[in-house]
C-alpha positions as MATLAB code, in Angstrom:
seq = 'XXXXXXXXXXXXXXXXXXXXXXXXXXXXXXXXXXXXXXXXXXXXXXXXXXXXXXXXXXXXXXXXXXXXXXXXXXXXXXXXXXXXXXXXXXXXXXXXXXXXXXXXXXXXXXXXXXXXXXXXXXXXXXXXXXXXXXXXXXXXXXXXXXXXXXXXXXXXXXXXXXXXXXXXXXXXXXXXXXXXXXXXXXXXXXXXXXXXXXX';
ca = [
    -144.607  113.745  -71.197;
    -141.011  113.724  -71.092;
    -139.270  113.177  -67.169;
    -137.385  116.529  -66.313;
    -133.942  115.458  -66.195;
    -134.077  114.149  -69.747;
    -135.220  117.727  -70.925;
    -132.415  119.373  -68.817;
    -129.770  116.835  -70.129;
    -131.185  117.981  -74.494;
    -131.152  121.633  -73.272;
    -127.993  121.746  -72.348;
    -126.449  119.804  -75.119;
    -127.951  122.105  -76.937;
    -126.282  124.828  -75.734;
    -123.511  123.514  -75.369;
    -123.149  122.516  -79.219;
    -124.016  126.575  -79.921;
    -121.250  127.930  -77.450;
    -118.506  125.405  -78.416;
    -118.631  126.793  -81.851;
    -118.530  130.241  -80.846;
    -116.229  129.731  -77.562;
    -113.247  128.317  -80.653;
    -114.611  130.455  -83.383;
    -113.705  133.436  -80.481;
    -110.641  132.547  -78.374;
    -107.291  133.612  -78.676;
    -103.888  131.789  -77.893;
    -102.683  131.753  -74.860;
     -98.958  132.079  -73.989;
     -97.781  131.660  -70.860;
     -94.138  131.946  -69.691;
     -94.271  132.327  -66.133;
     -97.653  130.934  -64.342;
     -97.991  131.740  -60.737;
    -101.257  133.358  -60.450;
    -104.368  130.983  -61.534;
    -108.220  131.983  -60.320;
    -110.581  129.518  -61.235;
    -114.138  131.356  -61.809;
    -117.935  130.392  -61.814;
    -120.928  131.844  -61.087;
    -121.261  131.431  -57.343;
    -117.822  129.647  -56.275;
    -119.763  126.992  -53.779;
    -119.411  124.277  -56.334;
    -116.796  123.669  -59.497;
    -113.989  126.659  -58.754;
    -113.986  125.875  -55.259;
    -113.227  122.040  -56.722;
    -110.965  122.826  -58.909;
    -109.191  125.161  -56.153;
    -109.018  122.479  -53.709;
    -107.745  120.011  -56.053;
    -105.339  121.990  -57.727;
    -103.894  122.740  -54.693;
    -104.330  119.293  -53.304;
    -102.128  118.210  -56.830;
     -99.429  120.606  -56.008;
     -98.669  121.049  -52.839;
     -95.422  123.548  -51.612;
     -94.905  125.098  -55.014;
     -95.539  128.388  -54.129;
     -98.332  129.050  -56.766;
    -101.058  131.700  -55.930;
    -104.900  129.116  -56.456;
    -108.192  131.123  -56.149;
    -111.442  130.684  -56.384;
    -114.254  133.417  -56.491;
    -117.517  133.467  -58.331;
    -119.411  136.813  -60.725;
    -122.709  136.260  -58.904;
    -121.878  135.610  -55.598;
    -123.882  135.998  -51.992;
    -120.610  136.432  -49.905;
    -119.944  133.586  -47.255;
    -122.207  131.085  -48.860;
    -121.228  127.090  -47.291;
    -120.968  124.927  -50.328;
    -123.709  122.727  -50.350;
    -123.950  119.349  -48.801;
    -123.917  117.398  -51.706;
    -120.438  119.475  -52.803;
    -119.324  118.261  -48.964;
    -120.181  115.356  -49.798;
    -118.527  114.086  -53.037;
    -116.103  115.929  -52.422;
    -114.966  113.847  -49.896;
    -114.924  110.788  -52.886;
    -111.464  113.088  -53.644;
    -109.383  113.444  -50.602;
    -111.395  117.400  -50.185;
    -113.158  118.644  -47.621;
    -115.241  121.526  -48.442;
    -116.279  122.203  -45.584;
    -114.680  125.237  -44.510;
    -114.876  127.110  -47.520;
    -117.029  130.586  -47.778;
    -117.893  132.015  -51.542;
    -116.335  134.580  -52.431;
    -116.798  137.132  -54.404;
    -114.525  137.933  -58.138;
    -113.804  141.667  -56.897;
    -112.000  139.735  -53.543;
    -110.056  137.893  -56.541;
    -106.150  139.813  -57.729;
    -107.544  139.269  -60.902;
    -105.574  141.959  -62.880;
    -102.379  139.780  -61.414;
    -103.816  137.024  -62.684;
    -101.944  134.409  -65.262;
    -104.821  132.334  -65.694;
    -108.208  133.412  -65.199;
    -110.521  130.141  -65.588;
    -114.392  129.950  -65.901;
    -116.603  127.648  -66.588;
    -118.918  129.100  -69.499;
    -118.703  130.161  -72.272;
    -121.185  132.846  -71.542;
    -118.985  133.792  -67.509;
    -115.739  133.739  -70.256;
    -117.993  136.441  -72.079;
    -118.700  138.495  -68.921;
    -114.875  138.353  -67.590;
    -114.088  139.302  -71.401;
    -116.402  142.666  -70.751;
    -114.735  143.174  -67.395;
    -111.310  143.134  -68.208;
    -110.579  143.284  -71.475;
    -107.203  143.582  -70.764;
    -106.552  140.615  -68.906;
    -108.195  138.962  -73.125;
    -105.351  136.691  -73.006;
    -105.021  135.298  -70.078;
    -108.391  133.864  -69.630;
    -109.363  130.903  -71.070;
    -111.778  128.059  -70.399;
    -110.927  125.660  -68.306;
    -111.946  122.670  -70.510;
    -109.710  123.512  -72.556;
    -107.007  121.482  -70.696;
    -109.738  118.055  -70.557;
    -108.238  115.277  -72.237;
    -110.445  114.273  -75.903;
    -112.958  114.012  -76.401;
    -114.281  115.752  -73.486;
    -112.990  119.394  -74.705;
    -115.334  119.116  -77.490;
    -117.484  121.010  -75.122;
    -116.469  123.953  -74.003;
    -118.869  123.594  -71.006;
    -118.290  122.510  -67.809;
    -121.958  123.075  -66.212;
    -123.722  123.372  -63.027;
    -124.210  120.912  -60.728;
    -126.217  122.506  -57.831;
    -129.786  121.520  -57.493;
    -129.452  118.486  -59.025;
    -127.945  115.049  -58.001;
    -125.527  112.800  -56.600;
    -124.800  111.924  -60.069;
    -124.415  114.895  -61.618;
    -122.022  116.283  -58.971;
    -119.671  113.161  -59.192;
    -120.217  113.389  -63.106;
    -118.930  117.338  -62.874;
    -115.881  116.865  -60.277;
    -114.454  114.263  -62.723;
    -114.675  116.239  -65.621;
    -113.203  119.316  -62.811;
    -110.308  116.600  -62.071;
    -109.493  115.988  -66.020;
    -109.097  119.157  -67.130;
    -106.869  120.379  -63.816;
    -105.098  117.359  -64.343;
    -104.645  118.718  -67.855;
    -103.630  122.262  -66.705;
    -101.272  120.684  -64.474;
     -98.705  120.015  -67.781;
     -98.327  123.794  -67.800;
     -97.554  124.689  -64.186;
     -93.811  124.800  -63.114;
     -92.235  121.759  -62.069;
     -89.847  123.659  -58.763;
     -91.238  126.415  -56.505;
     -92.519  129.572  -58.808;
     -89.739  131.749  -56.917;
     -87.197  129.425  -59.255;
     -86.880  131.436  -62.786;
     -85.021  128.974  -64.615;
     -87.561  125.987  -63.874;
     -90.779  128.359  -65.100;
     -93.572  126.548  -67.668;
     -92.404  127.357  -71.288;
     -95.691  125.547  -72.757;
     -97.388  127.481  -75.199;
    -101.812  127.144  -74.677;
    -103.050  127.284  -78.582;
];
């Protein structure tokens, strides 16, 4: 009998292959002239999106950016699981004070870039905010090659320490790529705004 971890890995690979192909056909070009408001989105806002929020804030302090995170299926005010808190400390991040937020708690309509973790979340955000189509991209798009061959950053919730560490390292690489599109100075200095185009 095949181990559960192997079955899960095969299932995720097959799903990623199909959804990555669909995403690359569906996604549109995002043209960012002034980027000052970023929202990370996942399912429950207790692992992936909160790590992304705290990591980006840690990397670009004092730039005046608005950086938020939220979930699409959230029990409001839930703590991050102990495993997420533990592994995040390896990245010098403290998630102990975080409380989960539903997406309606974020100012999605004014966000310059909305970054879900999975293709299904991408589709759901398009259906909720069709007018924001040009502002929604999967976070893994910003990861270096070959990390961005697949489109999803899979949920580590309910898995072990190694899966959390692998997920957070992938998030780290994707956010480091995203930083190239952020302004190098405070956003209230318009002549310094990032003018890069995301293809």
